[in-house]
DRENKE-521565 format. One record per atom (N, C-alpha, C, O): residue in three letters; x, y, z; residue number from 1. Coordinates in steps of 0.2 Angstrom, whole numbers. Example, Ala and Ser with C-alpha at 12.3 -4.5 7.8 and 13.67 -1.06 7.14 Angstrom:
% residues 2
<pt resn="ala" x="66" y="-28" z="39" resi="1"/>
<pt resn="ala" x="62" y="-22" z="39" resi="1"/>
<pt resn="ala" x="66" y="-16" z="39" resi="1"/>
<pt resn="ala" x="71" y="-17" z="42" resi="1"/>
<pt resn="ser" x="64" y="-11" z="35" resi="2"/>
<pt resn="ser" x="68" y="-5" z="36" resi="2"/>
<pt resn="ser" x="64" y="0" z="39" resi="2"/>
<pt resn="ser" x="67" y="6" z="40" resi="2"/>
***
This chain:
% residues 89
<pt resn="met" x="-995" y="536" z="653" resi="1"/>
<pt resn="met" x="-993" y="536" z="649" resi="1"/>
<pt resn="met" x="-994" y="542" z="641" resi="1"/>
<pt resn="met" x="-999" y="546" z="640" resi="1"/>
<pt resn="val" x="-992" y="541" z="638" resi="2"/>
<pt resn="val" x="-989" y="549" z="633" resi="2"/>
<pt resn="val" x="-996" y="545" z="627" resi="2"/>
<pt resn="val" x="-997" y="540" z="626" resi="2"/>
<pt resn="ala" x="-999" y="554" z="624" resi="3"/>
<pt resn="ala" x="-1000" y="552" z="621" resi="3"/>
<pt resn="ala" x="-1002" y="549" z="615" resi="3"/>
<pt resn="ala" x="-998" y="551" z="611" resi="3"/>
<pt resn="val" x="-1006" y="544" z="610" resi="4"/>
<pt resn="val" x="-1008" y="538" z="604" resi="4"/>
<pt resn="val" x="-1003" y="546" z="601" resi="4"/>
<pt resn="val" x="-1005" y="552" z="603" resi="4"/>
<pt resn="gln" x="-997" y="544" z="597" resi="5"/>
<pt resn="gln" x="-994" y="546" z="590" resi="5"/>
<pt resn="gln" x="-992" y="541" z="583" resi="5"/>
<pt resn="gln" x="-994" y="535" z="583" resi="5"/>
<pt resn="asp" x="-989" y="544" z="578" resi="6"/>
<pt resn="asp" x="-986" y="538" z="575" resi="6"/>
<pt resn="asp" x="-981" y="536" z="574" resi="6"/>
<pt resn="asp" x="-977" y="540" z="576" resi="6"/>
<pt resn="ala" x="-979" y="531" z="571" resi="7"/>
<pt resn="ala" x="-974" y="530" z="571" resi="7"/>
<pt resn="ala" x="-970" y="528" z="562" resi="7"/>
<pt resn="ala" x="-973" y="527" z="557" resi="7"/>
<pt resn="lys" x="-963" y="529" z="563" resi="8"/>
<pt resn="lys" x="-965" y="525" z="555" resi="8"/>
<pt resn="lys" x="-962" y="517" z="557" resi="8"/>
<pt resn="lys" x="-960" y="515" z="562" resi="8"/>
<pt resn="val" x="-962" y="515" z="552" resi="9"/>
<pt resn="val" x="-962" y="507" z="554" resi="9"/>
<pt resn="val" x="-956" y="506" z="547" resi="9"/>
<pt resn="val" x="-956" y="509" z="542" resi="9"/>
<pt resn="phe" x="-951" y="502" z="548" resi="10"/>
<pt resn="phe" x="-947" y="501" z="539" resi="10"/>
<pt resn="phe" x="-948" y="491" z="541" resi="10"/>
<pt resn="phe" x="-948" y="489" z="547" resi="10"/>
<pt resn="leu" x="-948" y="488" z="537" resi="11"/>
<pt resn="leu" x="-949" y="481" z="539" resi="11"/>
<pt resn="leu" x="-943" y="479" z="532" resi="11"/>
<pt resn="leu" x="-943" y="482" z="527" resi="11"/>
<pt resn="asn" x="-940" y="472" z="534" resi="12"/>
<pt resn="asn" x="-937" y="467" z="527" resi="12"/>
<pt resn="asn" x="-934" y="475" z="523" resi="12"/>
<pt resn="asn" x="-936" y="476" z="517" resi="12"/>
<pt resn="asn" x="-930" y="481" z="528" resi="13"/>
<pt resn="asn" x="-928" y="484" z="522" resi="13"/>
<pt resn="asn" x="-932" y="489" z="516" resi="13"/>
<pt resn="asn" x="-930" y="492" z="512" resi="13"/>
<pt resn="ala" x="-937" y="487" z="519" resi="14"/>
<pt resn="ala" x="-943" y="490" z="517" resi="14"/>
<pt resn="ala" x="-940" y="500" z="516" resi="14"/>
<pt resn="ala" x="-937" y="504" z="520" resi="14"/>
<pt resn="leu" x="-943" y="504" z="508" resi="15"/>
<pt resn="leu" x="-938" y="509" z="508" resi="15"/>
<pt resn="leu" x="-943" y="516" z="508" resi="15"/>
<pt resn="leu" x="-942" y="522" z="508" resi="15"/>
<pt resn="arg" x="-951" y="513" z="510" resi="16"/>
<pt resn="arg" x="-955" y="518" z="511" resi="16"/>
<pt resn="arg" x="-959" y="515" z="519" resi="16"/>
<pt resn="arg" x="-962" y="510" z="519" resi="16"/>
<pt resn="pro" x="-956" y="520" z="525" resi="17"/>
<pt resn="pro" x="-963" y="518" z="529" resi="17"/>
<pt resn="pro" x="-969" y="517" z="530" resi="17"/>
<pt resn="pro" x="-973" y="520" z="525" resi="17"/>
<pt resn="thr" x="-975" y="513" z="536" resi="18"/>
<pt resn="thr" x="-978" y="510" z="536" resi="18"/>
<pt resn="thr" x="-980" y="518" z="545" resi="18"/>
<pt resn="thr" x="-977" y="519" z="550" resi="18"/>
<pt resn="leu" x="-985" y="520" z="541" resi="19"/>
<pt resn="leu" x="-986" y="522" z="550" resi="19"/>
<pt resn="leu" x="-990" y="519" z="553" resi="19"/>
<pt resn="leu" x="-995" y="517" z="550" resi="19"/>
<pt resn="met" x="-988" y="518" z="560" resi="20"/>
<pt resn="met" x="-995" y="513" z="565" resi="20"/>
<pt resn="met" x="-995" y="517" z="570" resi="20"/>
<pt resn="met" x="-990" y="520" z="572" resi="20"/>
<pt resn="pro" x="-1002" y="518" z="573" resi="21"/>
<pt resn="pro" x="-1001" y="520" z="581" resi="21"/>
<pt resn="pro" x="-997" y="520" z="584" resi="21"/>
<pt resn="pro" x="-992" y="520" z="580" resi="21"/>
<pt resn="ile" x="-996" y="520" z="590" resi="22"/>
<pt resn="ile" x="-993" y="517" z="594" resi="22"/>
<pt resn="ile" x="-992" y="525" z="602" resi="22"/>
<pt resn="ile" x="-991" y="531" z="602" resi="22"/>
<pt resn="gln" x="-993" y="520" z="606" resi="23"/>
<pt resn="gln" x="-991" y="525" z="612" resi="23"/>
<pt resn="gln" x="-987" y="521" z="618" resi="23"/>
<pt resn="gln" x="-987" y="515" z="619" resi="23"/>
<pt resn="leu" x="-983" y="527" z="621" resi="24"/>
<pt resn="leu" x="-972" y="525" z="623" resi="24"/>
<pt resn="leu" x="-975" y="522" z="632" resi="24"/>
<pt resn="leu" x="-981" y="522" z="635" resi="24"/>
<pt resn="asp" x="-970" y="520" z="632" resi="25"/>
<pt resn="asp" x="-975" y="522" z="640" resi="25"/>
<pt resn="asp" x="-968" y="526" z="643" resi="25"/>
<pt resn="asp" x="-962" y="527" z="640" resi="25"/>
<pt resn="gly" x="-971" y="527" z="650" resi="26"/>
<pt resn="gly" x="-966" y="535" z="655" resi="26"/>
<pt resn="gly" x="-973" y="540" z="654" resi="26"/>
<pt resn="gly" x="-979" y="539" z="653" resi="26"/>
<pt resn="glu" x="-969" y="545" z="655" resi="27"/>
<pt resn="glu" x="-974" y="551" z="656" resi="27"/>
<pt resn="glu" x="-974" y="556" z="654" resi="27"/>
<pt resn="glu" x="-978" y="560" z="655" resi="27"/>
<pt resn="ala" x="-966" y="557" z="651" resi="28"/>
<pt resn="ala" x="-963" y="562" z="647" resi="28"/>
<pt resn="ala" x="-964" y="564" z="637" resi="28"/>
<pt resn="ala" x="-964" y="562" z="632" resi="28"/>
<pt resn="ala" x="-964" y="565" z="637" resi="29"/>
<pt resn="ala" x="-965" y="566" z="627" resi="29"/>
<pt resn="ala" x="-958" y="565" z="626" resi="29"/>
<pt resn="ala" x="-954" y="564" z="630" resi="29"/>
<pt resn="leu" x="-957" y="564" z="618" resi="30"/>
<pt resn="leu" x="-948" y="564" z="617" resi="30"/>
<pt resn="leu" x="-945" y="569" z="616" resi="30"/>
<pt resn="leu" x="-949" y="572" z="613" resi="30"/>
<pt resn="pro" x="-940" y="571" z="617" resi="31"/>
<pt resn="pro" x="-937" y="577" z="616" resi="31"/>
<pt resn="pro" x="-938" y="576" z="606" resi="31"/>
<pt resn="pro" x="-940" y="573" z="602" resi="31"/>
<pt resn="asp" x="-935" y="583" z="608" resi="32"/>
<pt resn="asp" x="-934" y="585" z="598" resi="32"/>
<pt resn="asp" x="-928" y="589" z="594" resi="32"/>
<pt resn="asp" x="-926" y="592" z="589" resi="32"/>
<pt resn="val" x="-925" y="588" z="604" resi="33"/>
<pt resn="val" x="-915" y="585" z="600" resi="33"/>
<pt resn="val" x="-913" y="579" z="600" resi="33"/>
<pt resn="val" x="-915" y="575" z="604" resi="33"/>
<pt resn="ile" x="-910" y="578" z="596" resi="34"/>
<pt resn="ile" x="-904" y="571" z="593" resi="34"/>
<pt resn="ile" x="-902" y="570" z="598" resi="34"/>
<pt resn="ile" x="-904" y="566" z="602" resi="34"/>
<pt resn="arg" x="-897" y="573" z="599" resi="35"/>
<pt resn="arg" x="-892" y="570" z="606" resi="35"/>
<pt resn="arg" x="-898" y="569" z="613" resi="35"/>
<pt resn="arg" x="-897" y="564" z="617" resi="35"/>
<pt resn="glu" x="-904" y="572" z="613" resi="36"/>
<pt resn="glu" x="-907" y="571" z="619" resi="36"/>
<pt resn="glu" x="-912" y="564" z="617" resi="36"/>
<pt resn="glu" x="-918" y="563" z="620" resi="36"/>
<pt resn="met" x="-910" y="561" z="612" resi="37"/>
<pt resn="met" x="-915" y="555" z="613" resi="37"/>
<pt resn="met" x="-913" y="549" z="616" resi="37"/>
<pt resn="met" x="-908" y="546" z="616" resi="37"/>
<pt resn="pro" x="-919" y="546" z="620" resi="38"/>
<pt resn="pro" x="-917" y="542" z="625" resi="38"/>
<pt resn="pro" x="-911" y="534" z="619" resi="38"/>
<pt resn="pro" x="-911" y="533" z="613" resi="38"/>
<pt resn="asp" x="-909" y="532" z="624" resi="39"/>
<pt resn="asp" x="-905" y="521" z="621" resi="39"/>
<pt resn="asp" x="-910" y="521" z="619" resi="39"/>
<pt resn="asp" x="-911" y="521" z="613" resi="39"/>
<pt resn="gln" x="-916" y="521" z="625" resi="40"/>
<pt resn="gln" x="-921" y="512" z="625" resi="40"/>
<pt resn="gln" x="-928" y="518" z="625" resi="40"/>
<pt resn="gln" x="-929" y="523" z="628" resi="40"/>
<pt resn="ile" x="-930" y="515" z="622" resi="41"/>
<pt resn="ile" x="-939" y="518" z="620" resi="41"/>
<pt resn="ile" x="-944" y="511" z="624" resi="41"/>
<pt resn="ile" x="-941" y="506" z="627" resi="41"/>
<pt resn="thr" x="-949" y="511" z="624" resi="42"/>
<pt resn="thr" x="-954" y="505" z="627" resi="42"/>
<pt resn="thr" x="-960" y="510" z="627" resi="42"/>
<pt resn="thr" x="-961" y="515" z="628" resi="42"/>
<pt resn="gly" x="-966" y="503" z="622" resi="43"/>
<pt resn="gly" x="-973" y="503" z="621" resi="43"/>
<pt resn="gly" x="-977" y="498" z="620" resi="43"/>
<pt resn="gly" x="-976" y="493" z="623" resi="43"/>
<pt resn="gln" x="-983" y="499" z="616" resi="44"/>
<pt resn="gln" x="-985" y="497" z="614" resi="44"/>
<pt resn="gln" x="-989" y="502" z="607" resi="44"/>
<pt resn="gln" x="-990" y="509" z="607" resi="44"/>
<pt resn="phe" x="-990" y="493" z="599" resi="45"/>
<pt resn="phe" x="-995" y="497" z="594" resi="45"/>
<pt resn="phe" x="-1003" y="497" z="599" resi="45"/>
<pt resn="phe" x="-1004" y="495" z="604" resi="45"/>
<pt resn="val" x="-1007" y="502" z="595" resi="46"/>
<pt resn="val" x="-1016" y="503" z="598" resi="46"/>
<pt resn="val" x="-1016" y="502" z="590" resi="46"/>
<pt resn="val" x="-1013" y="503" z="584" resi="46"/>
<pt resn="gly" x="-1025" y="496" z="594" resi="47"/>
<pt resn="gly" x="-1026" y="497" z="586" resi="47"/>
<pt resn="gly" x="-1022" y="490" z="579" resi="47"/>
<pt resn="gly" x="-1023" y="490" z="573" resi="47"/>
<pt resn="leu" x="-1019" y="487" z="582" resi="48"/>
<pt resn="leu" x="-1017" y="483" z="577" resi="48"/>
<pt resn="leu" x="-1019" y="477" z="576" resi="48"/>
<pt resn="leu" x="-1019" y="473" z="581" resi="48"/>
<pt resn="glu" x="-1020" y="476" z="569" resi="49"/>
<pt resn="glu" x="-1022" y="474" z="564" resi="49"/>
<pt resn="glu" x="-1019" y="466" z="564" resi="49"/>
<pt resn="glu" x="-1014" y="465" z="562" resi="49"/>
<pt resn="pro" x="-1024" y="460" z="565" resi="50"/>
<pt resn="pro" x="-1022" y="452" z="566" resi="50"/>
<pt resn="pro" x="-1016" y="454" z="560" resi="50"/>
<pt resn="pro" x="-1010" y="453" z="562" resi="50"/>
<pt resn="ala" x="-1016" y="456" z="556" resi="51"/>
<pt resn="ala" x="-1013" y="455" z="548" resi="51"/>
<pt resn="ala" x="-1005" y="458" z="549" resi="51"/>
<pt resn="ala" x="-1000" y="455" z="548" resi="51"/>
<pt resn="ala" x="-1007" y="466" z="551" resi="52"/>
<pt resn="ala" x="-1002" y="468" z="555" resi="52"/>
<pt resn="ala" x="-995" y="466" z="558" resi="52"/>
<pt resn="ala" x="-989" y="466" z="557" resi="52"/>
<pt resn="asn" x="-1000" y="465" z="563" resi="53"/>
<pt resn="asn" x="-997" y="459" z="570" resi="53"/>
<pt resn="asn" x="-992" y="456" z="566" resi="53"/>
<pt resn="asn" x="-986" y="459" z="565" resi="53"/>
<pt resn="gln" x="-994" y="449" z="563" resi="54"/>
<pt resn="gln" x="-991" y="443" z="557" resi="54"/>
<pt resn="gln" x="-986" y="447" z="556" resi="54"/>
<pt resn="gln" x="-980" y="446" z="558" resi="54"/>
<pt resn="glu" x="-988" y="453" z="551" resi="55"/>
<pt resn="glu" x="-981" y="453" z="546" resi="55"/>
<pt resn="glu" x="-973" y="456" z="552" resi="55"/>
<pt resn="glu" x="-968" y="453" z="552" resi="55"/>
<pt resn="ile" x="-976" y="462" z="558" resi="56"/>
<pt resn="ile" x="-971" y="464" z="559" resi="56"/>
<pt resn="ile" x="-967" y="458" z="565" resi="56"/>
<pt resn="ile" x="-961" y="459" z="567" resi="56"/>
<pt resn="ala" x="-970" y="452" z="567" resi="57"/>
<pt resn="ala" x="-967" y="446" z="570" resi="57"/>
<pt resn="ala" x="-964" y="442" z="565" resi="57"/>
<pt resn="ala" x="-959" y="438" z="565" resi="57"/>
<pt resn="ala" x="-967" y="442" z="560" resi="58"/>
<pt resn="ala" x="-963" y="438" z="554" resi="58"/>
<pt resn="ala" x="-958" y="438" z="551" resi="58"/>
<pt resn="ala" x="-954" y="434" z="549" resi="58"/>
<pt resn="ala" x="-957" y="448" z="551" resi="59"/>
<pt resn="ala" x="-951" y="452" z="550" resi="59"/>
<pt resn="ala" x="-944" y="450" z="553" resi="59"/>
<pt resn="ala" x="-944" y="446" z="558" resi="59"/>
<pt resn="trp" x="-937" y="451" z="551" resi="60"/>
<pt resn="trp" x="-932" y="449" z="550" resi="60"/>
<pt resn="trp" x="-930" y="455" z="549" resi="60"/>
<pt resn="trp" x="-924" y="455" z="546" resi="60"/>
<pt resn="lys" x="-932" y="461" z="551" resi="61"/>
<pt resn="lys" x="-927" y="464" z="553" resi="61"/>
<pt resn="lys" x="-935" y="472" z="553" resi="61"/>
<pt resn="lys" x="-940" y="474" z="549" resi="61"/>
<pt resn="arg" x="-933" y="475" z="560" resi="62"/>
<pt resn="arg" x="-939" y="480" z="561" resi="62"/>
<pt resn="arg" x="-937" y="484" z="563" resi="62"/>
<pt resn="arg" x="-935" y="483" z="569" resi="62"/>
<pt resn="val" x="-936" y="493" z="560" resi="63"/>
<pt resn="val" x="-935" y="498" z="560" resi="63"/>
<pt resn="val" x="-940" y="504" z="564" resi="63"/>
<pt resn="val" x="-946" y="503" z="562" resi="63"/>
<pt resn="met" x="-939" y="508" z="569" resi="64"/>
<pt resn="met" x="-946" y="512" z="567" resi="64"/>
<pt resn="met" x="-939" y="522" z="569" resi="64"/>
<pt resn="met" x="-933" y="523" z="569" resi="64"/>
<pt resn="ile" x="-944" y="526" z="570" resi="65"/>
<pt resn="ile" x="-942" y="532" z="568" resi="65"/>
<pt resn="ile" x="-950" y="537" z="572" resi="65"/>
<pt resn="ile" x="-956" y="538" z="570" resi="65"/>
<pt resn="phe" x="-947" y="538" z="577" resi="66"/>
<pt resn="phe" x="-954" y="539" z="583" resi="66"/>
<pt resn="phe" x="-957" y="547" z="579" resi="66"/>
<pt resn="phe" x="-962" y="548" z="576" resi="66"/>
<pt resn="asn" x="-951" y="551" z="578" resi="67"/>
<pt resn="asn" x="-952" y="561" z="580" resi="67"/>
<pt resn="asn" x="-948" y="561" z="573" resi="67"/>
<pt resn="asn" x="-945" y="557" z="569" resi="67"/>
<pt resn="ala" x="-949" y="568" z="574" resi="68"/>
<pt resn="ala" x="-946" y="573" z="568" resi="68"/>
<pt resn="ala" x="-938" y="572" z="567" resi="68"/>
<pt resn="ala" x="-935" y="573" z="561" resi="68"/>
<pt resn="thr" x="-935" y="569" z="576" resi="69"/>
<pt resn="thr" x="-927" y="571" z="573" resi="69"/>
<pt resn="thr" x="-923" y="565" z="568" resi="69"/>
<pt resn="thr" x="-918" y="564" z="566" resi="69"/>
<pt resn="asp" x="-931" y="561" z="567" resi="70"/>
<pt resn="asp" x="-927" y="554" z="560" resi="70"/>
<pt resn="asp" x="-921" y="552" z="566" resi="70"/>
<pt resn="asp" x="-915" y="553" z="566" resi="70"/>
<pt resn="val" x="-923" y="549" z="570" resi="71"/>
<pt resn="val" x="-914" y="543" z="574" resi="71"/>
<pt resn="val" x="-920" y="538" z="574" resi="71"/>
<pt resn="val" x="-926" y="538" z="575" resi="71"/>
<pt resn="leu" x="-914" y="533" z="572" resi="72"/>
<pt resn="leu" x="-916" y="526" z="570" resi="72"/>
<pt resn="leu" x="-917" y="522" z="576" resi="72"/>
<pt resn="leu" x="-915" y="526" z="580" resi="72"/>
<pt resn="tyr" x="-920" y="518" z="578" resi="73"/>
<pt resn="tyr" x="-923" y="515" z="584" resi="73"/>
<pt resn="tyr" x="-922" y="506" z="581" resi="73"/>
<pt resn="tyr" x="-924" y="505" z="575" resi="73"/>
<pt resn="thr" x="-921" y="502" z="583" resi="74"/>
<pt resn="thr" x="-923" y="495" z="579" resi="74"/>
<pt resn="thr" x="-924" y="493" z="583" resi="74"/>
<pt resn="thr" x="-920" y="493" z="588" resi="74"/>
<pt resn="phe" x="-931" y="488" z="584" resi="75"/>
<pt resn="phe" x="-936" y="485" z="588" resi="75"/>
<pt resn="phe" x="-935" y="477" z="589" resi="75"/>
<pt resn="phe" x="-932" y="474" z="585" resi="75"/>
<pt resn="thr" x="-939" y="475" z="595" resi="76"/>
<pt resn="thr" x="-937" y="469" z="594" resi="76"/>
<pt resn="thr" x="-946" y="470" z="596" resi="76"/>
<pt resn="thr" x="-949" y="476" z="597" resi="76"/>
<pt resn="phe" x="-951" y="464" z="596" resi="77"/>
<pt resn="phe" x="-960" y="465" z="596" resi="77"/>
<pt resn="phe" x="-961" y="460" z="598" resi="77"/>
<pt resn="phe" x="-958" y="455" z="597" resi="77"/>
<pt resn="asp" x="-969" y="461" z="602" resi="78"/>
<pt resn="asp" x="-969" y="454" z="607" resi="78"/>
<pt resn="asp" x="-977" y="455" z="605" resi="78"/>
<pt resn="asp" x="-980" y="459" z="607" resi="78"/>
<pt resn="ala" x="-979" y="448" z="599" resi="79"/>
<pt resn="ala" x="-984" y="450" z="596" resi="79"/>
<pt resn="ala" x="-991" y="448" z="602" resi="79"/>
<pt resn="ala" x="-997" y="450" z="602" resi="79"/>
<pt resn="ala" x="-990" y="443" z="606" resi="80"/>
<pt resn="ala" x="-996" y="441" z="610" resi="80"/>
<pt resn="ala" x="-997" y="447" z="613" resi="80"/>
<pt resn="ala" x="-1002" y="447" z="616" resi="80"/>
<pt resn="ala" x="-994" y="453" z="614" resi="81"/>
<pt resn="ala" x="-995" y="459" z="618" resi="81"/>
<pt resn="ala" x="-995" y="464" z="615" resi="81"/>
<pt resn="ala" x="-1000" y="468" z="616" resi="81"/>
<pt resn="gly" x="-992" y="466" z="609" resi="82"/>
<pt resn="gly" x="-993" y="469" z="604" resi="82"/>
<pt resn="gly" x="-989" y="476" z="609" resi="82"/>
<pt resn="gly" x="-990" y="482" z="610" resi="82"/>
<pt resn="arg" x="-984" y="473" z="611" resi="83"/>
<pt resn="arg" x="-979" y="478" z="614" resi="83"/>
<pt resn="arg" x="-971" y="477" z="612" resi="83"/>
<pt resn="arg" x="-967" y="472" z="613" resi="83"/>
<pt resn="phe" x="-968" y="483" z="609" resi="84"/>
<pt resn="phe" x="-962" y="480" z="608" resi="84"/>
<pt resn="phe" x="-958" y="485" z="612" resi="84"/>
<pt resn="phe" x="-961" y="490" z="615" resi="84"/>
<pt resn="ala" x="-950" y="484" z="612" resi="85"/>
<pt resn="ala" x="-942" y="487" z="615" resi="85"/>
<pt resn="ala" x="-938" y="490" z="609" resi="85"/>
<pt resn="ala" x="-936" y="486" z="606" resi="85"/>
<pt resn="ala" x="-937" y="495" z="609" resi="86"/>
<pt resn="ala" x="-934" y="497" z="604" resi="86"/>
<pt resn="ala" x="-926" y="500" z="607" resi="86"/>
<pt resn="ala" x="-925" y="501" z="613" resi="86"/>
<pt resn="arg" x="-920" y="500" z="603" resi="87"/>
<pt resn="arg" x="-916" y="502" z="608" resi="87"/>
<pt resn="arg" x="-912" y="507" z="599" resi="87"/>
<pt resn="arg" x="-912" y="505" z="593" resi="87"/>
<pt resn="lys" x="-909" y="514" z="601" resi="88"/>
<pt resn="lys" x="-906" y="519" z="598" resi="88"/>
<pt resn="lys" x="-898" y="512" z="592" resi="88"/>
<pt resn="lys" x="-896" y="506" z="593" resi="88"/>
<pt resn="arg" x="-898" y="516" z="585" resi="89"/>
<pt resn="arg" x="-897" y="513" z="580" resi="89"/>
<pt resn="arg" x="-889" y="517" z="582" resi="89"/>
<pt resn="arg" x="-884" y="516" z="578" resi="89"/>
***
């Protein structure tokens, strides 16, 4: 697994992101070039508080940005495991 990093999370068309610690599945770090970003990314939230867990689970729109490339990913969330699966928009 890759080291813990912060992701920008936008819920329900929020104009400002919330930084949340995540850990990505896999061994390689994400690329720094937009066209090389993967179509799908999976991982888990780290140290997610119950209120944040509920907020993410209840959101009708979930978007993440993983790094400085600012590539947008829509994600699904498994509240019981704290895991996400994101796909490029």
